[in-house]
Wavefront OBJ file of the C-alpha trace (Angstrom):
o trace
v 0.118 -0.157 0.108
v 1.264 3.034 -1.060
v 0.887 6.353 1.600
v -1.743 8.234 -0.295
v -3.801 4.625 -0.191
v -2.474 4.053 3.606
v -3.795 7.636 4.489
v -7.135 6.893 3.080
v -7.585 3.646 4.783
v -6.785 5.401 7.836
v -9.148 8.259 7.487
v -11.938 5.273 7.159
v -10.350 3.462 10.199
v -10.878 6.722 11.924
v -14.789 7.099 10.950
v -15.624 3.662 11.405
v -14.187 3.495 14.762
v -15.368 6.879 16.636
v -19.079 5.894 16.826
v -17.942 1.655 17.698
v -17.569 1.213 21.333
v -17.408 -2.246 22.935
v -18.543 -3.113 26.310
v -18.544 -5.707 28.571
v -22.131 -7.415 27.566
v -21.665 -6.654 23.758
v -17.276 -6.402 22.661
v -16.167 -4.803 19.734
v -15.711 -7.911 16.644
v -12.010 -6.247 15.962
v -11.346 -7.634 12.452
v -7.542 -7.907 10.785
v -7.327 -8.862 7.186
v -3.701 -9.558 6.404
v -2.326 -10.962 3.418
v -1.643 -14.318 4.750
v -3.908 -15.210 7.874
v -6.987 -13.611 9.053
v -7.072 -12.340 13.077
v -10.500 -11.642 14.816
v -10.772 -10.151 18.668
v -13.667 -9.179 20.923
v -12.316 -6.520 22.490
v -14.049 -4.489 25.994
v -13.586 -0.760 25.436
v -14.460 0.038 28.538
v -12.170 -2.129 30.336
v -9.467 -1.992 27.640
v -8.859 -6.036 27.208
v -8.998 -8.385 24.597
v -12.147 -10.953 25.864
v -11.480 -13.709 22.872
v -9.169 -13.684 20.107
v -8.545 -16.076 17.600
v -6.394 -15.993 14.258
v -5.988 -17.826 11.550
v -2.396 -19.341 13.087
v -3.963 -20.784 15.878
v -2.755 -24.700 16.582
v -6.580 -25.512 16.762
v -6.666 -24.566 12.286
v -3.727 -24.664 11.021
v -4.602 -28.471 10.754
v -7.323 -27.864 8.705
v -6.278 -24.918 6.953
v -4.222 -24.551 3.696
v -4.486 -20.996 3.440
v -4.872 -18.442 6.581
v -6.198 -15.831 3.627
v -9.151 -17.297 1.922
v -12.710 -16.900 2.751
v -13.040 -20.650 4.090
v -10.610 -19.322 6.747
v -12.274 -16.322 7.478
v -15.389 -18.538 8.123
v -13.511 -20.824 9.627
v -12.122 -18.301 12.342
v -15.597 -16.574 12.784
v -17.048 -20.155 13.661
v -14.101 -20.714 16.580
v -14.642 -17.126 17.683
v -18.221 -17.232 18.008
v -17.881 -20.985 19.810
v -15.127 -19.309 22.740
v -17.838 -16.476 22.864
v -20.308 -18.211 23.487
v -18.337 -20.357 26.730
v -18.414 -16.756 27.734
v -21.861 -15.897 27.590
v -21.371 -13.036 25.200
v -24.118 -13.222 22.853
v -24.222 -9.294 21.456
v -21.096 -7.857 19.618
v -20.533 -4.858 17.185
v -18.759 -4.749 14.441
v -15.341 -2.968 13.908
v -14.451 -3.699 10.504
v -11.688 -0.818 10.296
v -11.297 0.765 6.801
v -12.393 -2.760 4.840
v -15.452 -3.235 2.919
v -18.047 -5.280 4.041
v -17.269 -8.082 1.574
v -15.159 -11.358 1.157
v -13.693 -12.286 4.341
v -14.832 -10.035 5.816
v -18.365 -11.118 5.190
v -17.701 -14.591 5.652
v -16.156 -14.212 9.381
v -19.420 -11.726 10.348
v -21.770 -14.792 8.780
v -19.945 -17.596 10.712
v -20.184 -15.845 13.973
v -24.169 -14.683 13.492
v -24.863 -18.652 12.381
v -23.306 -19.702 15.560
v -26.349 -17.964 17.080
v -24.301 -14.458 18.019
v -26.113 -11.013 16.922
v -24.219 -8.387 15.094
l 1 2 3 4 5 6 7 8 9 10 11 12 13 14 15 16 17 18 19 20 21 22 23 24 25 26 27 28 29 30 31 32 33 34 35 36 37 38 39 40 41 42 43 44 45 46 47 48 49 50 51 52 53 54 55 56 57 58 59 60 61 62 63 64 65 66 67 68 69 70 71 72 73 74 75 76 77 78 79 80 81 82 83 84 85 86 87 88 89 90 91 92 93 94 95 96 97 98 99 100 101 102 103 104 105 106 107 108 109 110 111 112 113 114 115 116 117 118 119 120
C-alpha cells in the first residue's frame, strides 16, 4: 500500500471507529485482514481488554486450513470465535471492520459468527 492509499485507509478506519465502542455485554468484534492471515478479537473498550481472540494461526485451525487468507479460513475463524465467545456468555457484539469493505473475508467471518448465534 502506498502512502496515499494508507492515508485513505487510516481516514476510513477513524471514521468507522468514532461511533463504535465495545462494552462487557456487547464487545467490539475487531477484524484484521492481512495478506496471509485473518485475526478476529472481541474487545471490551471500557476495561481496555481483549476477551477472546482467534487467528488463522491458531493451532486448532492450522491443521485443517491450507491457506489462512481466504473465505474458508475466515469462516472457520468466525465459527471458532463464536464458540469461544459463547462459553464466556457473550451473545451480542458490534462489528469493527476497520477500513475494509464489508464483503469477502470480512463478510464470511461475520456471517459465521451470526450463524453460531451471536447477533451483530
